[in-house]
Every structure is written in C-alpha cells, then in structure tokens.
DSSP file (Angstrom, degrees, kcal/mol; ACC not computed):
  #  RESIDUE AA STRUCTURE BP1 BP2  ACC     N-H-->O    O-->H-N    N-H-->O    O-->H-N    TCO  KAPPA ALPHA  PHI   PSI    X-CA   Y-CA   Z-CA
    1    1 A M              0   0    0      0, 0.0     2,-0.6     0, 0.0   103,-0.0   0.000 360.0 360.0 360.0  89.8    0.0    0.0    0.0
    2    2 A M        -     0   0    0      4,-0.0     2,-0.6     1,-0.0     4,-0.0  -0.886 360.0-174.9-107.5 130.1    2.1    2.9   -1.2
    3    3 A M     >  +     0   0    0     -2,-0.6     4,-3.0     1,-0.2     5,-0.2  -0.775   8.4 175.3-121.0  84.3    0.7    6.4   -1.2
    4    4 A K  H  > S+     0   0    0     -2,-0.6     4,-2.5     1,-0.2     5,-0.2   0.900  76.1  47.3 -56.9 -49.8    3.3    8.4   -2.9
    5    5 A L  H  > S+     0   0    0      1,-0.2     4,-2.3     2,-0.2    -1,-0.2   0.912 115.4  45.6 -63.1 -45.3    1.6   11.7   -3.0
    6    6 A L  H  > S+     0   0    0      2,-0.2     4,-2.8     1,-0.2    -1,-0.2   0.916 111.7  52.1 -61.1 -45.1    0.4   11.5    0.6
    7    7 A E  H  X S+     0   0    0     -4,-3.0     4,-2.6     1,-0.2     5,-0.2   0.919 111.3  47.0 -60.5 -42.3    3.8   10.4    1.8
    8    8 A K  H  X S+     0   0    0     -4,-2.5     4,-2.5    -5,-0.2     5,-0.2   0.907 112.4  49.7 -67.8 -39.6    5.6   13.4    0.0
    9    9 A A  H  X S+     0   0    0     -4,-2.3     4,-2.3    -5,-0.2    -1,-0.2   0.906 112.4  48.4 -65.1 -38.8    3.0   15.9    1.4
   10   10 A L  H  X S+     0   0    0     -4,-2.8     4,-2.1     2,-0.2     5,-0.2   0.959 113.6  44.9 -63.6 -49.7    3.5   14.5    4.9
   11   11 A K  H  X S+     0   0    0     -4,-2.6     4,-2.3     1,-0.2    -2,-0.2   0.872 114.3  49.1 -65.0 -37.8    7.2   14.6    4.8
   12   12 A D  H  X S+     0   0    0     -4,-2.5     4,-2.3    -5,-0.2    -1,-0.2   0.913 110.5  50.9 -67.4 -40.5    7.3   18.1    3.2
   13   13 A A  H  <>S+     0   0    0     -4,-2.3     5,-3.2    -5,-0.2     6,-0.2   0.881 112.8  46.3 -67.3 -36.5    4.8   19.4    5.8
   14   14 A I  H ><5S+     0   0    0     -4,-2.1     3,-0.7     3,-0.2    -1,-0.2   0.897 113.1  49.6 -69.1 -40.8    7.0   18.0    8.7
   15   15 A K  H 3<5S+     0   0    0     -4,-2.3    -2,-0.2     1,-0.2    -1,-0.2   0.893 117.6  39.3 -65.5 -36.4   10.2   19.4    7.1
   16   16 A E  T 3<5S-     0   0    0     -4,-2.3    -1,-0.2    -5,-0.2    -2,-0.2   0.363 109.9-121.2 -94.0   4.6    8.6   22.8    6.7
   17   17 A N  T < 5S+     0   0    0     -3,-0.7    -3,-0.2    -4,-0.2    -4,-0.1   0.886  70.1 135.2  54.0  41.8    6.8   22.7   10.1
   18   18 A N      < +     0   0    0     -5,-3.2    69,-2.7    -6,-0.2    70,-0.6  -0.280  48.9  77.3-112.4  43.5    3.5   23.1    8.4
   19   19 A C  E     -A   86   0A   0     -6,-0.2     2,-0.4    67,-0.2    67,-0.2  -0.966  62.8-140.8-148.1 161.3    1.7   20.4   10.3
   20   20 A V  E     -A   85   0A   0     65,-1.7    65,-2.9    -2,-0.3     2,-0.5  -0.999  21.1-157.2-125.0 129.0    0.0   19.6   13.6
   21   21 A I  E     +A   84   0A   0     -2,-0.4    63,-0.2    63,-0.2     4,-0.1  -0.913  52.0  41.0-110.3 131.0    0.5   16.1   15.0
   22   22 A G  S  > S-     0   0    0     61,-3.2     4,-2.4    -2,-0.5     5,-0.2   0.179  75.8-107.1 112.7 136.9   -1.8   14.5   17.5
   23   23 A T  H  > S+     0   0    0      1,-0.2     4,-2.6     2,-0.2     5,-0.2   0.903 116.2  49.3 -55.5 -50.2   -5.7   14.4   17.9
   24   24 A K  H  > S+     0   0    0      1,-0.2     4,-1.3     2,-0.2    -1,-0.2   0.887 112.1  48.1 -62.2 -41.1   -5.8   16.8   20.9
   25   25 A K  H  > S+     0   0    0      2,-0.2     4,-0.8     1,-0.2     3,-0.2   0.926 112.2  49.5 -64.6 -44.8   -3.6   19.4   19.2
   26   26 A I  H >< S+     0   0    0     -4,-2.4     3,-1.0     1,-0.2    -2,-0.2   0.919 108.7  51.4 -61.8 -45.1   -5.6   19.2   16.1
   27   27 A L  H 3< S+     0   0    0     -4,-2.6     3,-0.4     1,-0.2    -1,-0.2   0.799 112.8  47.0 -65.6 -25.6   -8.9   19.6   17.8
   28   28 A S  H 3< S+     0   0    0     -4,-1.3    -1,-0.2    -3,-0.2    -2,-0.2   0.567 120.8  37.1 -91.6  -5.4   -7.6   22.7   19.7
   29   29 A S    <<  +     0   0    0     -3,-1.0    -1,-0.2    -4,-0.8    -2,-0.1  -0.442  65.7 145.9-141.2  64.2   -6.1   24.3   16.5
   30   30 A I    >   +     0   0    0     -3,-0.4     3,-0.8     2,-0.1     2,-0.1   0.529  43.1 104.2 -82.4  -6.8   -8.6   23.5   13.7
   31   31 A T  T 3  S+     0   0    0      1,-0.2     3,-0.1    -3,-0.1    -3,-0.0  -0.449  80.9  14.4 -79.4 150.9   -7.9   26.8   11.9
   32   32 A N  T 3  S+     0   0    0      1,-0.2     2,-0.4    -2,-0.1    -1,-0.2   0.733  88.9 140.3  63.7  25.4   -5.8   27.1    8.8
   33   33 A I    <   -     0   0    0     -3,-0.8    54,-0.2     1,-0.1    -1,-0.2  -0.843  31.7-177.9-100.6 137.6   -5.8   23.4    8.1
   34   34 A K        +     0   0    0     52,-3.0    26,-2.3    -2,-0.4     2,-0.3   0.791  68.8   6.6 -98.5 -36.8   -6.2   22.0    4.6
   35   35 A M  E     -cB  60  86A   0     51,-1.6    51,-3.0    24,-0.2     2,-0.4  -0.999  55.6-154.7-150.7 144.1   -6.2   18.3    5.3
   36   36 A I  E     -cB  61  85A   0     24,-2.8    26,-2.7    -2,-0.3     2,-0.5  -0.985   8.0-158.1-122.6 134.3   -6.3   15.9    8.2
   37   37 A V  E     -cB  62  84A   0     47,-3.2    47,-2.3    -2,-0.4     2,-0.5  -0.953  11.3-165.6-112.0 124.6   -5.0   12.3    8.0
   38   38 A I  E     -cB  63  83A   0     24,-3.0    26,-1.9    -2,-0.5    45,-0.2  -0.938   8.2-144.4-118.7 124.4   -6.4    9.9   10.6
   39   39 A S    >   -     0   0    0     43,-3.3     3,-1.3    -2,-0.5    28,-0.2  -0.291  30.0-108.5 -79.6 169.2   -4.9    6.5   11.4
   40   40 A Q  T 3  S+     0   0    0     26,-3.4    27,-0.2    24,-0.3    -1,-0.1   0.637 113.0  74.0 -69.9 -10.7   -7.0    3.4   12.3
   41   41 A S  T 3  S+     0   0    0     25,-0.4    -1,-0.2    40,-0.1     2,-0.2   0.626  72.9 101.8 -77.0 -13.1   -5.6    3.8   15.9
   42   42 A V  S <  S-     0   0    0     -3,-1.3    -4,-0.0    40,-0.3     2,-0.0  -0.523  78.7-116.7 -75.2 136.7   -8.0    6.8   16.5
   43   43 A T     >  -     0   0    0     -2,-0.2     4,-2.4     1,-0.1     5,-0.2  -0.322  18.5-117.4 -71.2 156.4  -11.0    6.0   18.5
   44   44 A A  H  > S+     0   0    0      1,-0.2     4,-2.2     2,-0.2     5,-0.1   0.832 116.2  56.2 -59.6 -32.9  -14.5    6.4   17.0
   45   45 A E  H  > S+     0   0    0      2,-0.2     4,-2.2     1,-0.2    -1,-0.2   0.929 109.3  44.6 -70.7 -42.5  -15.3    9.0   19.5
   46   46 A N  H  > S+     0   0    0      2,-0.2     4,-2.5     1,-0.2    -2,-0.2   0.893 110.4  53.7 -68.6 -37.9  -12.3   11.1   18.5
   47   47 A I  H  X S+     0   0    0     -4,-2.4     4,-2.8     2,-0.2    -1,-0.2   0.922 109.1  50.9 -58.3 -44.0  -13.0   10.7   14.8
   48   48 A K  H  X S+     0   0    0     -4,-2.2     4,-2.5     1,-0.2    -2,-0.2   0.912 110.0  49.6 -59.4 -42.7  -16.6   12.0   15.6
   49   49 A K  H  X S+     0   0    0     -4,-2.2     4,-1.9     2,-0.2    -1,-0.2   0.899 110.9  48.6 -61.8 -41.3  -15.1   15.0   17.4
   50   50 A I  H  X S+     0   0    0     -4,-2.5     4,-2.2     2,-0.2    -2,-0.2   0.946 111.2  50.4 -64.3 -48.4  -12.8   15.8   14.5
   51   51 A K  H  X S+     0   0    0     -4,-2.8     4,-1.3     1,-0.2    -2,-0.2   0.886 109.5  50.9 -58.4 -41.7  -15.6   15.5   12.0
   52   52 A E  H  < S+     0   0    0     -4,-2.5     4,-0.4     1,-0.2    -1,-0.2   0.887 111.6  48.3 -64.0 -35.9  -17.8   17.9   14.1
   53   53 A N  H  < S+     0   0    0     -4,-1.9     3,-0.3     1,-0.2    -2,-0.2   0.844 115.3  42.6 -72.5 -33.6  -15.0   20.4   14.2
   54   54 A V  H ><>S+     0   0    0     -4,-2.2     3,-0.8     1,-0.2     5,-0.6   0.590  87.8  92.4 -90.1  -9.3  -14.2   20.3   10.5
   55   55 A Q  T 3<5S+     0   0    0     -4,-1.3    -1,-0.2     1,-0.3    -2,-0.1   0.874  92.2  39.7 -51.9 -45.8  -17.8   20.3    9.3
   56   56 A N  T 3 5S+     0   0    0     -4,-0.4    -1,-0.3    -3,-0.3     2,-0.2   0.620 110.0  72.0 -84.2 -13.9  -18.0   24.1    8.9
   57   57 A E  T < 5S-     0   0    0     -3,-0.8     2,-1.3    -4,-0.2   -26,-0.0  -0.596  90.4-114.7 -94.4 162.9  -14.5   24.4    7.6
   58   58 A K  T   5 +     0   0    0     -2,-0.2     2,-0.5   -25,-0.1    -3,-0.1  -0.617  63.2 143.4 -92.7  75.4  -13.3   23.3    4.2
   59   59 A I      < -     0   0    0     -2,-1.3     2,-0.2    -5,-0.6   -24,-0.2  -0.958  42.2-140.7-123.6 131.7  -11.0   20.6    5.4
   60   60 A S  E     -c   35   0A   0    -26,-2.3   -24,-2.8    -2,-0.5     2,-0.4  -0.589  15.7-154.6 -85.5 149.0  -10.4   17.3    3.6
   61   61 A M  E     -c   36   0A   0     -2,-0.2     2,-0.5   -26,-0.2   -24,-0.2  -0.978   8.0-166.8-126.7 138.9  -10.1   14.1    5.7
   62   62 A I  E     -c   37   0A   0    -26,-2.7   -24,-3.0    -2,-0.4     2,-1.1  -0.988  15.6-145.7-120.9 128.5   -8.3   10.9    4.8
   63   63 A H  E     -c   38   0A   0     -2,-0.5     2,-0.2   -26,-0.2   -24,-0.2  -0.804  24.1-142.1 -90.2 100.6   -8.8    7.8    6.8
   64   64 A F        -     0   0    0    -26,-1.9     2,-2.3    -2,-1.1   -24,-0.3  -0.404   6.9-134.9 -62.0 122.6   -5.3    6.2    6.6
   65   65 A K  S    S+     0   0    0     -2,-0.2     2,-0.3   -26,-0.1    -1,-0.1  -0.420  77.0  61.5 -84.0  68.3   -5.6    2.4    6.2
   66   66 A G  S    S-     0   0    0     -2,-2.3   -26,-3.4     3,-0.0   -25,-0.4  -0.966  87.4 -82.2-173.0 171.0   -3.0    1.6    8.8
   67   67 A T     >  -     0   0    0     -2,-0.3     4,-2.0   -28,-0.2     5,-0.1  -0.144  46.1 -99.8 -76.8 176.7   -2.1    2.0   12.4
   68   68 A S  H  > S+     0   0    0      1,-0.2    13,-2.5     2,-0.2     4,-1.8   0.777 125.5  56.6 -66.2 -27.0   -0.5    5.0   14.1
   69   69 A V  H  > S+     0   0    0     11,-0.2     4,-2.1     2,-0.2    -1,-0.2   0.896 108.3  45.9 -73.1 -40.1    2.8    3.2   13.9
   70   70 A A  H  > S+     0   0    0      2,-0.2     4,-2.3     1,-0.2    -2,-0.2   0.874 112.4  50.7 -68.9 -36.0    2.5    2.9   10.1
   71   71 A L  H  X S+     0   0    0     -4,-2.0     4,-2.0     2,-0.2    -1,-0.2   0.872 108.2  52.6 -65.5 -39.3    1.4    6.5    9.7
   72   72 A G  H  X>S+     0   0    0     -4,-1.8     5,-2.9     2,-0.2     4,-0.5   0.927 110.5  47.8 -61.1 -46.8    4.4    7.5   11.8
   73   73 A K  H ><5S+     0   0    0     -4,-2.1     3,-1.3     1,-0.2    -2,-0.2   0.908 108.6  53.9 -58.8 -44.5    6.7    5.5    9.4
   74   74 A L  H 3<5S+     0   0    0     -4,-2.3    -1,-0.2     1,-0.3    -2,-0.2   0.866 108.9  49.9 -60.3 -36.4    5.0    7.1    6.3
   75   75 A C  H 3<5S-     0   0    0     -4,-2.0    -1,-0.3    -5,-0.1    -2,-0.2   0.611 117.2-116.8 -76.3  -9.1    5.8   10.5    7.8
   76   76 A G  T <<5S+     0   0    0     -3,-1.3    -3,-0.2    -4,-0.5    -2,-0.1   0.756  70.3 137.2  78.8  23.6    9.4    9.4    8.3
   77   77 A L      < -     0   0    0     -5,-2.9    -1,-0.3     2,-0.2    -2,-0.1  -0.811  59.0-135.4-105.2 144.5    9.0    9.8   12.1
   78   78 A P  S    S+     0   0    0      0, 0.0     2,-0.3     0, 0.0    -5,-0.1   0.172  84.5  57.7 -87.7  23.5   10.3    7.4   14.8
   79   79 A F  S    S-     0   0    0     -7,-0.1    -2,-0.2   -11,-0.1     2,-0.1  -0.926  95.0 -79.1-142.7 171.3    7.1    7.5   16.8
   80   80 A R        -     0   0    0     -2,-0.3     2,-0.4    -8,-0.1   -11,-0.2  -0.426  33.4-164.5 -71.6 140.9    3.4    6.8   16.4
   81   81 A V        +     0   0    0    -13,-2.5   -10,-0.2     1,-0.1     3,-0.1  -0.927  12.9 173.9-125.5 104.8    1.2    9.5   14.6
   82   82 A S  S    S+     0   0    0     -2,-0.4   -43,-3.3     1,-0.3     2,-0.4   0.893  74.4   5.3 -75.4 -38.9   -2.5    8.9   15.2
   83   83 A T  E     - B   0  38A   0    -45,-0.2   -61,-3.2   -42,-0.1     2,-0.4  -1.000  63.4-178.5-147.8 140.3   -3.5   12.1   13.5
   84   84 A I  E     -AB  21  37A   0    -47,-2.3   -47,-3.2    -2,-0.4     2,-0.4  -0.996  11.0-154.3-142.7 137.7   -1.7   14.7   11.5
   85   85 A S  E     -AB  20  36A   0    -65,-2.9   -65,-1.7    -2,-0.4     2,-0.4  -0.896   8.5-145.4-112.1 143.0   -3.0   17.9    9.9
   86   86 A L  E     -AB  19  35A   0    -51,-3.0   -52,-3.0    -2,-0.4   -51,-1.6  -0.901  13.2-177.1-108.6 133.9   -1.5   19.6    6.9
   87   87 A K  S    S+     0   0    0    -69,-2.7     2,-0.2    -2,-0.4   -68,-0.1   0.769  71.8  48.7 -98.6 -29.6   -1.6   23.4    6.7
   88   88 A S        +     0   0    0    -70,-0.6     2,-0.4   -53,-0.1    -1,-0.1  -0.302  69.9 124.9-119.7  50.4    0.0   24.3    3.3
   89   89 A L        -     0   0    0     -3,-0.2     2,-0.2    -2,-0.2    -3,-0.0  -0.857  50.5-134.8-103.4 142.3   -1.5   22.1    0.6
   90   90 A N     >  -     0   0    0     -2,-0.4     4,-2.2     1,-0.1     5,-0.2  -0.531  30.0-104.3 -87.5 165.8   -3.0   23.7   -2.5
   91   91 A D  H  > S+     0   0    0      1,-0.2     4,-2.7     2,-0.2     5,-0.2   0.808 119.4  55.8 -55.6 -36.6   -6.3   22.4   -3.9
   92   92 A T  H  > S+     0   0    0      2,-0.2     4,-2.4     1,-0.2    -1,-0.2   0.935 109.2  46.9 -63.9 -47.8   -4.7   20.5   -6.8
   93   93 A N  H  > S+     0   0    0      2,-0.2     4,-2.5     1,-0.2    -2,-0.2   0.906 111.0  52.1 -58.9 -42.7   -2.5   18.6   -4.3
   94   94 A I  H  X S+     0   0    0     -4,-2.2     4,-2.6     1,-0.2     5,-0.2   0.941 110.3  47.7 -61.9 -48.4   -5.5   17.8   -2.1
   95   95 A Q  H  X S+     0   0    0     -4,-2.7     4,-2.4     1,-0.2    -1,-0.2   0.908 112.0  50.1 -59.3 -40.7   -7.5   16.5   -5.0
   96   96 A S  H  X S+     0   0    0     -4,-2.4     4,-2.4     2,-0.2    -1,-0.2   0.912 111.9  47.0 -61.9 -44.2   -4.7   14.3   -6.2
   97   97 A I  H  X S+     0   0    0     -4,-2.5     4,-2.6     2,-0.2    -2,-0.2   0.916 112.4  50.2 -65.1 -43.6   -4.1   12.8   -2.7
   98   98 A L  H  X S+     0   0    0     -4,-2.6     4,-1.8     2,-0.2    -2,-0.2   0.904 111.0  49.0 -62.4 -41.9   -7.8   12.2   -2.2
   99   99 A K  H  X S+     0   0    0     -4,-2.4     4,-1.5     1,-0.2    -1,-0.2   0.908 111.1  49.9 -65.3 -41.8   -8.0   10.4   -5.6
  100  100 A E  H  X S+     0   0    0     -4,-2.4     4,-0.8     1,-0.2    -2,-0.2   0.905 109.8  51.3 -61.5 -40.4   -5.0    8.3   -4.7
  101  101 A A  H >< S+     0   0    0     -4,-2.6     3,-0.5     1,-0.2    -1,-0.2   0.863 107.0  53.5 -65.3 -34.6   -6.5    7.4   -1.4
  102  102 A E  H 3< S+     0   0    0     -4,-1.8    -1,-0.2     1,-0.2    -2,-0.2   0.833 103.5  57.8 -65.8 -34.1   -9.7    6.3   -3.1
  103  103 A E  H 3<        0   0    0     -4,-1.5    -1,-0.2     1,-0.3    -2,-0.2   0.715 360.0 360.0 -76.2 -19.6   -7.8    4.0   -5.4
  104  104 A K    <<        0   0    0     -4,-0.8    -1,-0.3    -3,-0.5    -2,-0.2   0.438 360.0 360.0 -80.7 360.0   -6.2    2.0   -2.6
C-alpha cells in the first residue's frame, strides 16, 4: 500500500513545520488546516469530534488504512502518529491525494 503523493505531502509538511501532530492538538487548533490524515488507531469518539470540528471548515479528511505506527513511518518519524493535519497544501494537491487514497 504505497501512497506516494500523501507520503511526500506529509514529509514536506513535517520538514517545513506546516503540520500539527496529535488528535488533541488538532482539535484545539482547527484553523488554517487544509487536510487531516487519521490512522486506524484513533477512537470512533475522537473521529466523531474531529468530523464535528471540521464540518464548517473546508477541510479534507483521509482515513489512513494503517495504524499510528504505520502512519508515523509514512511521515518518516520514529514515533506513532495517530492524526496529522497539513496546513499548506493547494487544492490540486489535495484532490490528487484524495484520488490516490480512493484507489487503494
């Protein structure tokens, strides 16, 4: 399961410090976010909270088909990443990543 576009977007966002990592942090800083990636390790309750918070914003969500460990690896980080938000994606990149996610 390789998601090249998502992987590149995640690594770029981390390198440029244009991301927020962690469900609690994302819930408290929902502004200026373009996309949220949620791993399978996030509880249904937290997913519901995130969805409620992003409803009124124009924020895309991807349900990553892997654990927080796998998402951490995809980000190139040595720790678990349950949820990560990206701040600096353009609409074209968002559409491409969403399309890629649907194909998997």
